[in-house]
Backbone bond lengths (Angstrom), bond angles and torsions (degrees), N, CA, C in turn:
res aa  C-N    CA-C-N  psi(-1)  N-CA   C-N-CA  omega(-1)  CA-C   N-CA-C  phi
1 X - - - 1.472 - - 1.524 111.48 -
2 X 1.376 116.45 -40.65 1.458 120.52 179.73 1.521 110.84 -63.59
3 X 1.345 116.39 -39.08 1.465 119.40 178.72 1.523 111.15 -60.44
4 X 1.324 116.22 -43.90 1.457 120.25 179.46 1.533 110.83 -67.34
5 X 1.323 117.14 -35.65 1.464 122.18 178.46 1.530 110.33 -60.80
6 X 1.335 116.03 -50.93 1.464 120.06 -178.76 1.530 111.55 -70.65
7 X 1.313 116.79 -33.59 1.461 121.22 177.53 1.521 110.66 -63.75
8 X 1.328 116.56 -41.49 1.457 121.30 179.25 1.525 111.17 -66.85
9 X 1.324 116.85 -42.33 1.466 120.12 177.95 1.527 111.01 -65.45
10 X 1.322 116.64 -40.38 1.471 120.00 178.52 1.525 110.40 -61.23
11 X 1.321 116.54 -44.13 1.466 121.11 179.27 1.528 110.70 -63.10
12 X 1.326 116.57 -39.32 1.468 121.72 179.54 1.526 111.31 -60.81
13 X 1.326 116.19 -48.87 1.467 119.44 -177.19 1.529 112.07 -77.10
14 X 1.318 116.69 -27.00 1.465 119.91 172.65 1.525 109.62 -64.11
15 X 1.328 116.43 -43.99 1.461 121.43 178.04 1.524 110.62 -60.95
16 X 1.335 116.47 -45.90 1.466 120.70 -179.02 1.527 111.13 -63.41
17 X 1.324 116.73 -40.67 1.470 121.09 -178.90 1.530 110.90 -66.80
18 X 1.325 116.95 -50.00 1.470 121.04 -179.16 1.520 110.29 -62.10
19 X 1.334 116.60 -43.66 1.467 121.12 179.57 1.522 111.26 -60.73
20 X 1.321 116.97 -43.60 1.469 120.80 -178.49 1.519 111.69 -65.29
21 X 1.333 117.66 -40.69 1.468 120.80 177.97 1.523 110.53 -61.36
22 X 1.335 116.49 -46.47 1.466 120.49 179.53 1.529 110.58 -63.97
23 X 1.324 116.38 -40.37 1.469 120.29 179.41 1.525 111.49 -62.55
24 X 1.317 117.43 -38.24 1.465 120.15 177.85 1.524 110.81 -64.50
25 X 1.326 115.98 -39.87 1.464 120.55 -178.46 1.527 111.36 -65.56
26 X 1.339 116.11 -44.11 1.472 118.53 -177.46 1.528 112.28 -93.83
27 X 1.335 117.05 -25.53 1.459 120.74 -175.18 1.516 113.83 -76.09
28 X 1.332 117.61 -35.81 1.463 120.53 179.71 1.531 112.15 -60.60
29 X 1.341 118.90 -49.60 1.473 118.28 177.22 1.527 113.29 -62.17
30 X 1.343 116.35 -37.55 1.466 119.34 178.95 1.529 110.34 -64.29
31 X 1.335 116.45 -46.10 1.462 120.70 179.96 1.532 110.98 -62.83
32 X 1.310 116.44 -39.81 1.472 121.28 178.73 1.528 110.42 -63.29
33 X 1.319 115.52 -45.68 1.469 120.32 -179.84 1.528 110.71 -62.17
34 X 1.322 116.45 -46.64 1.465 120.36 -178.28 1.524 112.22 -65.78
35 X 1.328 116.26 -30.88 1.464 120.08 -177.98 1.526 112.42 -73.72
36 X 1.334 117.12 -33.35 1.462 118.82 -170.43 1.530 115.08 -117.59
37 X 1.316 117.79 -12.20 1.458 118.62 -177.06 1.532 112.26 -74.96
38 X 1.319 115.19 151.42 1.458 121.80 173.16 1.533 109.84 -115.65
39 X 1.312 114.79 15.52 1.459 120.66 -178.32 1.529 111.48 -65.97
40 X 1.316 115.54 150.43 1.461 121.22 179.09 1.530 112.18 -70.97
41 X 1.335 116.44 -16.58 1.470 119.55 -178.91 1.532 111.55 -84.35
42 X 1.324 116.98 -4.79 1.466 120.15 -178.10 1.526 113.16 -55.65
43 X 1.330 119.93 -48.64 1.477 119.33 179.37 1.530 112.89 -60.23
44 X 1.328 116.44 -34.95 1.468 120.09 -179.93 1.523 110.01 -67.88
45 X 1.340 116.12 -45.45 1.458 120.13 179.83 1.530 110.93 -65.10
46 X 1.340 116.52 -41.09 1.462 120.13 177.89 1.530 111.21 -61.73
47 X 1.323 115.81 -36.86 1.463 120.39 178.62 1.529 110.70 -64.84
48 X 1.329 116.55 -45.44 1.459 120.03 179.32 1.529 111.26 -62.93
49 X 1.332 117.10 -41.82 1.462 120.84 179.90 1.525 110.73 -63.84
50 X 1.331 116.57 -37.40 1.468 121.29 -175.20 1.521 114.24 -86.06
51 X 1.319 118.01 -12.19 1.469 121.30 -176.47 1.531 113.84 -52.77
52 X 1.335 119.79 -40.60 1.476 119.08 179.86 1.524 114.19 -60.30
53 X 1.333 117.47 -18.16 1.462 120.18 179.23 1.524 111.86 -71.97
54 X 1.323 116.55 -26.51 1.469 120.05 -175.97 1.534 113.00 -114.78
55 X 1.328 116.89 -20.45 1.462 119.79 -179.87 1.528 110.95 -75.65
56 X 1.317 118.68 138.87 1.470 120.42 170.60 1.537 109.19 -61.23
57 X 1.319 118.66 137.62 1.468 120.89 -179.42 1.524 113.19 -55.11
58 X 1.329 116.82 -32.66 1.459 119.82 -179.28 1.529 111.55 -66.33
59 X 1.328 117.51 -32.08 1.466 120.82 177.92 1.520 109.73 -66.16
60 X 1.334 115.46 -47.14 1.459 120.24 178.73 1.523 110.45 -62.53
61 X 1.333 116.74 -44.23 1.457 120.95 179.17 1.511 112.07 -61.95
62 X 1.331 116.72 -39.30 1.466 121.06 -179.98 1.524 111.45 -62.67
63 X 1.343 116.16 -44.32 1.465 118.64 -178.12 1.525 111.95 -71.25
64 X 1.327 117.30 -30.91 1.462 119.20 174.27 1.534 109.87 -65.08
65 X 1.331 116.10 -42.74 1.471 120.33 176.16 1.528 110.34 -60.89
66 X 1.325 116.22 -41.72 1.459 121.14 -176.64 1.521 111.82 -66.27
67 X 1.329 116.14 -46.30 1.463 120.30 -174.50 1.528 113.99 -81.89
68 X 1.330 117.11 -25.04 1.465 119.56 -175.25 1.527 113.31 -112.58
69 X 1.319 117.43 11.05 1.461 120.26 176.30 1.529 109.18 -69.51
70 X 1.332 118.30 155.49 1.474 120.88 179.93 1.524 113.22 -58.80
71 X 1.342 117.28 -22.56 1.461 121.03 -178.62 1.536 112.60 -80.41
72 X 1.336 116.85 -16.24 1.465 120.17 -178.46 1.527 110.40 -86.76
73 X 1.332 115.77 160.94 1.467 120.67 179.46 1.526 111.41 -64.05
74 X 1.348 115.59 -40.64 1.468 119.55 -179.76 1.526 110.38 -67.32
75 X 1.335 116.35 -46.08 1.459 120.33 -179.43 1.515 112.75 -62.59
76 X 1.336 116.95 -42.40 1.462 120.34 179.80 1.528 111.35 -67.78
77 X 1.342 116.25 -31.90 1.464 120.27 177.21 1.534 110.77 -63.84
78 X 1.339 116.27 -48.27 1.461 119.97 -179.37 1.533 111.87 -67.62
79 X 1.325 116.67 -29.83 1.460 119.75 179.05 1.525 111.76 -63.70
80 X 1.328 116.97 -27.20 1.468 120.73 177.06 1.518 111.17 -62.02
81 X 1.337 116.39 -25.39 1.462 121.79 179.68 1.533 111.47 -102.25
82 X 1.335 115.75 11.66 1.461 120.67 177.32 1.507 114.67 80.50
83 X 1.345 117.14 15.89 1.464 120.66 -179.04 1.526 110.20 -103.82
84 X 1.329 116.10 124.63 1.457 121.91 175.91 1.524 108.66 -123.34
85 X 1.319 116.77 135.75 1.455 120.54 -174.73 1.529 113.76 -114.59
86 X 1.308 116.85 2.57 1.460 120.41 179.45 1.523 109.48 -106.93
87 X 1.330 116.45 120.59 1.463 123.57 -179.11 1.527 112.43 59.05
88 X 1.343 115.00 40.87 1.459 121.47 176.37 1.528 109.36 -136.08
89 X 1.326 116.03 165.47 1.463 120.18 177.08 1.521 110.29 -64.59
90 X 1.338 116.81 -36.46 1.463 120.62 177.66 1.522 110.80 -59.99
91 X 1.331 116.61 -36.53 1.459 120.60 176.81 1.516 112.01 -65.53
92 X 1.337 115.63 -39.37 1.469 119.63 176.35 1.528 110.69 -60.39
93 X 1.326 115.44 -42.33 1.463 120.23 179.99 1.528 110.37 -63.66
94 X 1.332 116.59 -45.98 1.461 120.76 179.69 1.529 111.06 -58.77
95 X 1.329 116.77 -49.33 1.457 120.71 179.88 1.518 112.30 -62.73
96 X 1.328 116.46 -40.73 1.467 120.87 -178.80 1.521 112.14 -68.70
97 X 1.329 116.53 -37.97 1.466 120.41 178.13 1.528 110.42 -61.81
98 X 1.328 116.08 -45.83 1.470 119.96 -179.65 1.525 110.43 -66.28
99 X 1.335 116.39 -43.19 1.465 119.85 -173.80 1.531 112.73 -74.86
100 X 1.319 117.82 -28.71 1.470 120.30 -178.53 1.522 112.82 -97.12
101 X 1.329 117.37 -2.30 1.475 120.78 -176.48 1.525 113.72 -53.76
102 X 1.339 120.46 -48.78 1.469 118.86 -177.92 1.524 113.52 -64.06
103 X 1.323 117.77 -26.05 1.465 120.44 -179.10 1.521 111.64 -70.00
104 X 1.327 116.59 -23.19 1.462 119.97 175.68 1.524 111.37 -95.22
105 X 1.330 116.85 -41.95 1.461 120.33 -173.65 1.525 112.35 -68.33
106 X 1.327 118.49 -45.05 1.463 121.01 -173.60 1.534 113.60 -61.27
107 X 1.350 119.86 -48.27 1.472 118.03 178.25 1.524 112.91 -62.59
108 X 1.340 116.58 -39.18 1.465 119.86 -178.27 1.525 110.39 -70.72
109 X 1.319 117.26 -38.84 1.466 121.20 176.12 1.531 110.17 -59.89
110 X 1.319 116.49 -44.36 1.473 120.47 177.92 1.520 110.94 -62.49
111 X 1.334 116.59 -37.87 1.460 120.72 177.77 1.515 111.71 -62.77
112 X 1.323 116.86 -45.90 1.465 120.94 178.04 1.530 110.80 -60.55
113 X 1.319 116.54 -42.81 1.466 120.87 -176.81 1.521 112.53 -68.63
114 X 1.338 116.65 -21.45 1.467 120.16 -179.20 1.534 112.80 -82.92
115 X 1.322 117.22 -11.22 1.466 120.53 -179.63 1.531 109.67 -74.15
116 X 1.321 118.67 129.01 1.471 121.08 179.64 1.534 111.20 -60.10
117 X 1.302 116.38 136.93 1.467 120.05 179.85 1.522 111.46 -62.82
118 X 1.343 115.59 -28.76 1.469 119.73 -179.74 1.526 111.61 -63.00
119 X 1.337 116.53 -32.42 1.465 120.94 179.22 1.524 110.21 -68.32
120 X 1.318 116.32 -40.78 1.466 120.71 179.33 1.527 110.14 -68.57
121 X 1.332 116.01 -42.43 1.462 120.45 179.59 1.531 111.27 -64.18
122 X 1.323 115.56 -36.82 1.468 119.21 178.16 1.527 110.89 -64.47
123 X 1.315 115.99 -37.42 1.465 120.25 178.10 1.524 110.63 -62.82
124 X 1.323 116.36 -44.09 1.470 120.09 178.75 1.527 111.39 -66.38
125 X 1.335 115.50 -36.61 1.468 120.49 179.39 1.530 111.09 -63.78
126 X 1.336 115.67 -33.79 1.464 120.33 179.85 1.527 112.65 -81.13
127 X 1.317 115.78 5.70 1.459 119.27 173.80 1.517 115.52 93.06
128 X 1.326 117.38 5.67 1.460 119.56 179.25 1.529 109.23 -80.75
129 X 1.325 115.70 137.14 1.452 120.70 178.28 1.517 111.50 -77.89
130 X 1.324 116.05 -179.23 1.462 121.14 -177.87 1.522 111.94 -64.52
131 X 1.330 115.90 -39.16 1.467 119.86 -179.62 1.521 111.04 -69.53
132 X 1.325 117.09 -43.50 1.470 120.72 177.76 1.519 111.31 -63.14
133 X 1.320 116.16 -40.87 1.465 120.74 178.60 1.516 110.71 -62.90
134 X 1.329 116.19 -39.18 1.465 120.95 -179.97 1.523 111.10 -61.72
135 X 1.343 116.67 -48.95 1.460 120.42 -173.74 1.535 113.44 -83.45
136 X 1.328 117.60 -31.20 1.461 119.81 -173.36 1.533 113.86 -101.93
137 X 1.339 116.18 -15.96 1.469 119.25 -178.92 1.522 111.41 -118.10
138 X 1.324 116.33 -53.41 1.462 120.06 -174.19 1.528 112.57 -70.11
139 X 1.323 117.25 -55.78 1.468 119.66 -176.27 1.529 113.15 -59.25
140 X 1.341 119.23 -44.79 1.474 118.14 178.34 1.527 113.76 -61.16
141 X 1.333 117.05 -23.86 1.462 120.57 -177.55 1.524 113.72 -92.44
142 X 1.336 116.85 -0.85 1.475 118.82 177.84 1.537 110.20 -123.41
143 X 1.328 116.68 29.99 1.464 119.45 -178.38 1.534 113.48 -54.85
144 X 1.337 119.08 -44.72 1.479 118.67 178.74 1.525 112.32 -61.65
145 X 1.328 116.74 -42.53 1.467 120.63 179.91 1.518 111.15 -67.12
146 X 1.314 115.98 -40.03 1.464 121.27 179.46 1.522 110.66 -64.29
147 X 1.319 115.45 -43.27 1.460 120.36 178.97 1.524 111.04 -66.11
148 X 1.323 116.32 -43.75 1.464 120.50 -179.72 1.523 111.46 -62.12
149 X 1.332 116.70 -46.43 1.447 121.00 -179.62 1.518 112.51 -62.59
150 X 1.321 115.81 -42.05 1.464 120.64 -179.78 1.520 111.23 -63.98
151 X 1.314 115.97 -46.08 1.465 120.25 -177.71 1.522 111.51 -69.53
152 X 1.326 116.79 -40.50 1.463 119.83 178.46 1.525 110.97 -61.60
153 X 1.325 116.37 -41.18 1.469 119.96 178.93 1.523 110.57 -65.28
154 X 1.326 116.57 -41.79 1.466 121.32 179.66 1.528 110.46 -63.89
155 X 1.330 115.81 -49.21 1.464 120.35 -177.33 1.527 111.47 -66.38
156 X 1.329 116.42 -38.33 1.467 119.99 179.56 1.531 110.90 -64.98
157 X 1.329 116.73 -38.55 1.462 120.85 178.99 1.528 111.19 -65.45
158 X 1.322 116.44 -38.45 1.465 120.56 178.92 1.523 111.01 -58.49
159 X 1.329 116.91 -39.61 1.458 120.46 -174.20 1.510 115.13 -93.84
160 X 1.329 118.33 0.08 1.462 120.42 -176.26 1.529 111.49 -67.16
161 X 1.317 115.17 139.70 1.470 120.95 -177.36 1.530 113.08 -124.86
162 X 1.326 116.53 -56.52 1.463 120.49 -171.22 1.513 114.58 -61.35
163 X 1.331 116.74 -49.43 1.460 120.49 -176.44 1.524 111.07 -65.56
164 X 1.338 116.48 -46.15 1.466 118.97 -177.18 1.528 111.57 -66.71
165 X 1.326 116.71 -31.91 1.466 119.65 177.93 1.525 110.67 -70.12
166 X 1.319 117.37 -41.83 1.459 121.65 -179.44 1.526 111.23 -67.14
167 X 1.320 116.43 -44.74 1.462 120.65 -173.56 1.535 112.02 -83.27
168 X 1.334 116.05 -41.93 1.464 119.46 -173.44 1.508 115.13 -99.35
169 X 1.328 116.29 -16.68 1.460 117.97 -176.41 1.517 110.89 74.98
170 X 1.306 115.50 -143.11 1.461 120.48 -174.12 1.521 109.63 -144.55
171 X 1.338 115.39 63.67 1.467 121.23 -175.29 1.525 108.81 -102.42
172 X 1.332 118.61 111.64 1.470 121.60 -179.14 1.535 111.71 -55.69
173 X 1.327 115.13 133.32 1.453 120.47 177.64 1.512 114.38 79.05
174 X 1.324 117.10 -5.74 1.461 120.88 -176.56 1.521 112.40 -126.43
175 X 1.327 116.85 -50.35 1.476 120.04 -179.21 1.525 113.03 -134.69
176 X 1.305 117.77 0.20 1.467 120.74 -178.37 1.524 110.06 -84.31
177 X 1.326 116.52 105.92 1.459 121.53 179.19 1.523 109.61 -98.76
178 X 1.320 116.95 175.90 1.464 121.63 -171.25 1.526 112.88 -62.70
179 X 1.338 117.45 -38.78 1.466 119.70 -178.72 1.528 110.91 -62.21
180 X 1.323 116.89 -38.38 1.461 121.38 177.64 1.521 110.27 -71.52
181 X 1.336 115.96 -38.27 1.464 120.34 179.50 1.531 111.04 -61.80
182 X 1.335 116.71 -39.20 1.474 120.52 177.54 1.518 110.05 -60.06
183 X 1.315 116.53 -46.34 1.464 121.31 179.30 1.530 110.86 -60.33
184 X 1.327 116.57 -44.17 1.468 121.05 179.55 1.522 111.95 -60.79
185 X 1.327 115.39 -45.40 1.466 119.67 -176.51 1.528 111.76 -69.57
186 X 1.319 117.22 -34.56 1.466 120.26 176.75 1.529 109.51 -67.11
187 X 1.332 116.54 -41.70 1.466 119.81 177.55 1.522 111.40 -61.31
188 X 1.345 116.13 -34.10 1.459 121.05 -179.68 1.530 111.88 -86.16
189 X 1.344 116.26 4.67 1.470 123.22 -178.38 1.528 112.36 61.89
190 X 1.334 115.17 24.78 1.465 120.61 178.37 1.534 107.71 -96.16
191 X 1.319 115.44 73.53 1.464 120.64 -172.51 1.529 113.11 -69.53
192 X 1.305 117.86 -28.21 1.466 120.30 -179.97 1.524 111.05 -63.11
193 X 1.336 115.86 -47.82 1.466 119.34 179.87 1.520 111.09 -69.91
194 X 1.331 116.25 -37.95 1.466 119.68 176.59 1.524 110.54 -60.09
195 X 1.318 116.24 -39.24 1.461 121.29 178.86 1.525 111.56 -66.38
196 X 1.332 117.03 -35.67 1.472 120.14 177.95 1.520 110.54 -62.76
197 X 1.325 116.05 -47.01 1.464 119.76 177.44 1.526 111.01 -61.68
198 X 1.321 116.08 -48.62 1.459 121.22 -175.98 1.528 111.18 -63.16
199 X 1.333 116.04 -41.00 1.462 120.00 -178.21 1.526 111.25 -65.48
200 X 1.329 116.89 -40.75 1.469 120.69 178.11 1.527 110.52 -61.58
201 X 1.329 116.60 -46.35 1.459 120.28 -179.75 1.524 111.34 -65.62
202 X 1.333 116.16 -39.74 1.468 120.63 179.72 1.523 110.84 -63.12
203 X 1.325 116.47 -48.82 1.470 120.46 -176.55 1.525 111.70 -65.79
204 X 1.322 116.31 -44.13 1.462 119.54 -179.26 1.524 110.82 -64.88
205 X 1.317 117.12 -44.25 1.466 120.39 178.15 1.521 111.15 -62.05
206 X 1.323 116.30 -41.16 1.466 120.67 -179.84 1.524 111.14 -62.08
207 X 1.337 116.43 -48.99 1.465 119.47 -176.65 1.527 112.30 -71.52
208 X 1.322 117.69 -30.71 1.462 119.98 175.25 1.525 109.99 -64.15
209 X 1.321 116.78 -48.87 1.467 120.53 -179.63 1.524 111.64 -65.90
210 X 1.328 117.10 -39.51 1.461 120.76 178.05 1.526 110.55 -61.14
211 X 1.321 116.29 -42.68 1.464 120.96 178.87 1.519 110.94 -62.24
212 X 1.335 116.81 -41.18 1.462 120.78 179.62 1.523 110.72 -62.47
213 X 1.336 117.45 -45.74 1.457 120.61 -179.27 1.532 111.15 -63.54
214 X 1.311 116.60 -38.94 1.470 119.99 179.19 1.525 110.69 -66.99
215 X 1.341 116.31 -45.69 1.467 120.11 -178.93 1.521 111.15 -66.08
216 X 1.332 116.83 -40.79 1.467 119.54 179.42 1.523 111.36 -64.54
217 X 1.321 116.37 -35.69 1.457 119.74 178.49 1.528 110.66 -65.30
218 X 1.332 116.33 -40.22 1.461 120.99 178.85 1.517 110.83 -66.15
219 X 1.347 116.41 -40.06 1.461 120.87 -179.32 1.523 110.29 -64.21
220 X 1.344 116.61 -42.17 1.458 120.43 -178.11 1.518 111.98 -69.89
221 X 1.346 115.55 -32.69 1.462 119.77 178.08 1.536 110.61 -71.78
């Protein structure tokens, strides 16, 4: 039982870590674009990014199953490259990336928008290109927002239930994460084990958020 307990927790935090890394890679450009673009497609893109905030997780999970199942054109295409997204860890990552995207993008977008335009213009005046300005001017000035977005995405992924259950099912050692394990143990009236899972998630989430608030306070001071 202990082996399965630690295996489930390891899978949970592995999912959160991988999801957060991918979100940073794709979320930073999205947040940058949304913060500075004047394109007419901005409201549409913002709507798509924010949809997971209002959509029931089961709806999102259902459409991921529909579009990425082996019977679909998209699913069969990815299968040619050995990628399967239904009842696999890769599917959990895909669902988590989509569902946690707004939790990373929104704080970082707000951070970018709070930077004075004069600071960006000064960077360009000094001969720095767009890429240099992004890494040497913008990112250093949004550290609190960047930290908040990263941690929120990580913590949200840890606690996700609906999407991961729909997409990954409940396969021990493969797709069974802690949130699903809690549900299973409560159904089996095994409250002691359910409490162990819940307590670990509660404590880790608490200390992660506490650390973020402390670090952000130091940065602002």
